[in-house]
N, C-alpha and C positions, 0 to 999 in steps of 0.2 A: 434195057435192065442189066447189061454185063457191067456198064460203067458203074451205077450204083453199088454193086457189090464189091467190083475193085475199090472204091474209095470209101466202102465199109470195112474191108480188110485192112487199109491203109490206115484208115482212122484207128481202129483198132489197135495194130502194129504201134502206131504213134504214141497211144494213150501207154501201152504196155512199156514200151522202150521210155519215154520220157518219165512217167512215174519210178520207174527202176533207177534212172539216173537220180532224179530227185530225191529220193528216198537216202541214197547212197551220200549224196551232198550233205542232206540235211543231217543224217545219222553222223557224218564226220564233225559237223559242226557241233551237233549235242556234246559229243565225246569231248571238244574241248571245253564245253561248259562242265564238264564232270557229272552228267545227269545218270541217275541209275536208270537200269534195263527197262521196268516197269514205266517209270514216267518218260521216258524215250518212245517206246511203242504208243504210249496214251496220247501223246502231244505230236513229238517231230514226226515219227512214223506214220501215225494214225491220220495227223492232218496232212502230211507230205500226200499219202497215197490217196486222199481225198480231192487232190488238184484237179484231177481230169471231170469229177463230179462239178466242181466249180465251173470251170471254164465250160462246158457242156451246158449247164443250166442257164447261166449268163447270155452264151451265144442262143441259145434258145429263145430265154425271155425277150431278148433283142430281136429276135427275127419274126417274134410272133406265134410263137408254138409252147402257151404256157404248159400244155399237159406234158410235153417232154421236158419241161424243165422241172415240174413237180414231180413227176412219174420217175424222173434219173434218180432224183434224191431217196423217195420214199422207197421205190423198188431196190435201190443200192443199200439201203439199210436193211430190209428184208433179207434180200440175198446175202450181206455180210454175216447174217447172224446162222439163216437156215443150210446157206449153201457153202460158205466158205467156212464156217466153225464145222460143219457137218464134214466138208471133206478133210481140213485138217485133224479132226479128232480120230478119222480112220488113219491118216498116216502114224500118229502118236498121241496118246490120250493128252488131254489139256489139265494140268494140274496148277492151279494159282490160287495163294490164298493171300488176305491181309486186309487190314485197314483201308489201304489205298485202291484195293478193287472195289471194296464195299462203297466207298465215296464214289467211284466214278460210274459204278452199275448204277446207283441213285441219280448221278448227274444225267445219264443215258436215259433212263426211264422218264424221269421230269422234262427232258427236252422234249421227247417224243408226246408226253400229255401236253405240253404247252401249245401243241399244234392244234388241238380241238378245238378251243375257243377261235384260234387266228384261221382257220379253215372255215369254222361256222360261218365267220363273216361274209365268206365268199369272195374276198380281193385280199390276198397278201401285199399290203401297201408298204409305203417306207416308214412310216412311224413304227410299225410292225417290224421291219427289215431293223431298224436302229436299235429295237429292245434286243433281238436277238442277239445282234452283233454286240452290244454291250454287254451282255449276259456272258457271252463267248469270251471275251475280254476278261471278266472278271474270274471264270473259270481257270484260265491260262494263268494268271496273277495266283489264284489259290493254289492250284497243282504244283506251279513252280516253287513257291514258298514253302508248301507242303513236303517235296522232294528234293529238297535241298540238304546235302550232308549225306545223302545215300552214296551206295557203291557205283561208282563211276564206269570205266571203259575195261575193270577187270585187268589193269596193267597194261593193255595195248597200248601202244604210242598212236596216237591220232594222226592221221593225215595232214599236211601243209593246209592252213586256211583256204588258201588260193585254190588249190585243187577241189575242195568241197564247194567253193565258190563257183566255180567253172561246172561243176557236175549239175549244180542247182539250175545256172542257166541255161544249161545243154537241155536238161530236163523240162523246164517250162516252155523253152521253144518249141520242143516235139510236141508238148501235150498240147498246144495251141494250133498246131496243124492239126493235131489226131482230133480235137475237139470238133473244129470247122467241119472236117471230112465226116466225123461220124454222125454229125446232126444234119449235114446234107442228104448223106445217104441213106439215113433213117427215115426222115421226113416222105423222101422219094417212094422208098418202098413201100412206107404204111399206104401212101395214096396210091400208089399203082396197085397193090394185093387189096386194098379196102379194108385195111385193119386200122384201127383207132390208136391216133398219136399217143394216147394216155397209155395204150397197153405196148407199144414200140418202146415208149420210155420207161415202162414199170419192168421191161424183160432184156432185150435186145442192148439199148442204151445202157439201162441199169448194170446188167454184167458186163458190158464193154468200159463201162467207167471203173468198174468194181476189179479189174484186172490187178491191176498193181497191190491192192488187199491181198487179191488170192494169192499171187506169187510171193508178197511178202510173208505171208501167214504159212505158205506150206514150206518156204525155205526155214522160218523159225520153226515149224514142227520137226522137218528132218533133223534140225540140228538139236532138238530137244529144248528148245526156248520158247517155254508156254507163256514167260510173261510179255515176250514180244509179239508172239501169236496172237494173243487173245488182247494184249493193250492196243494192238493196232486196231482191231474190230471196235472195239468200245470207244477208242478215240474218233476212229473216222466216222462213227455214228453220231456221236457229239458235235463234231465239225460240219458233218453233212446238214444237219438240222440248223445249229445255230450261225453256222459260218455262212454254208453256200446259200441258205435259202433267206439268211438275213443279208448278204450281200445282192444275190438276184435282187429282192426285192427293191432295195435300196436303187439300183439299176434302173428296174422297170417293174413297177407294180403287176403281180402275178394274180389273174383269176383263176379261182379253184374250183375245178369241176367237182360236181357232187358226189360222183362215183369214188374220190380220193377218201372224203370224212365219213360216206357209209360203208366202203369196205378195206381200201387198202391200208389206210391210216390206223383202224382197228389191228389190221393183222399186223402192223409194225410193230404196235404198243406189245400186242400179245407175245410177238417175239423176242422184242427186249424184256420183257418180265420175266420169259422162259429162259432166256439164255443168263438174268442174273440170279434166278432160282437153282439152275444148274450147277452155277460156278459157286454159288455160296453154301449151299445145301450138300451137295455130294463132293467126295474126296475129289474126284477126276471126271471130266467128260471123256467117257469111254468111245470104244469103236459103236455099240450099240446105240448110245446116244446120237452118236453120228450120222448113223445110218437113219435114225427115226426124224432127225432133223432135216436130211436130204429127201426124205419121203415127204414130209411136211412142205417143202418147198415146190416139189412136184406137184402136190395138191394145188397150191397157191396158184402156179402158174396156169393150170387147168382152169381153175375158177375164174382167174383174172380174165379170161377171155370173153366172158360172160357180159 
């Protein structure tokens, strides 16, 4: 059993380090394109930090463990909101406003709701994967066109393009190794302890693949960059649904266990609506709200064992 724990730790470390390197390179490229901070958080950083989820879900689907493939995405989205936003709000109150936030919050909720009929069918097949990826492409084009002309890198000289590309390449390599080790170790531990693969995917794997989001949002919170902190979460959640489930379904159709439609997906939708409400109806997500989000996540993890 000690070998599984070793590979679990190595997998988590690879995902964390790889995600950090990928985000660093992606932000450098984004600065070259003079993208505004919120747009960087919503797209480049949000999608970059979701790369571990992508690799883990595809790998799990190919290995015949669909509960981990889906649980990883659904659990990551729940954890991103309840766990990571909760922790970030404890560090520094999150204040973000504007039309861009309203638009992307609506896209996040719409993407979550789109999974209801797809999960109801019982299998996430290749046609559904193609539709999700097409929706992602449309969202990216829309976000880029809407974000052009905003403030860029704040006068900071961007690093040379080749350096950013090296960071991206190193990050992807570390992520691929980390994803493989994490999936192998998680499946072995789940079977060894008699815990369902769905629960492992929703908790251990989901939290592990969300480490880049956690690191990015915490760093942004310490620097009082609310746009990056919250944009990272919303962008990641959009990409998790449209990009990761879409790509995974194209690679290998995914059977959907009934528990996801009956419990976990409704929790994900409720968390998405809650986050949008907190951002749009309150001046800030303060420490009290952060504690409430963390408590809600604890209740979810406890209930998810059933």
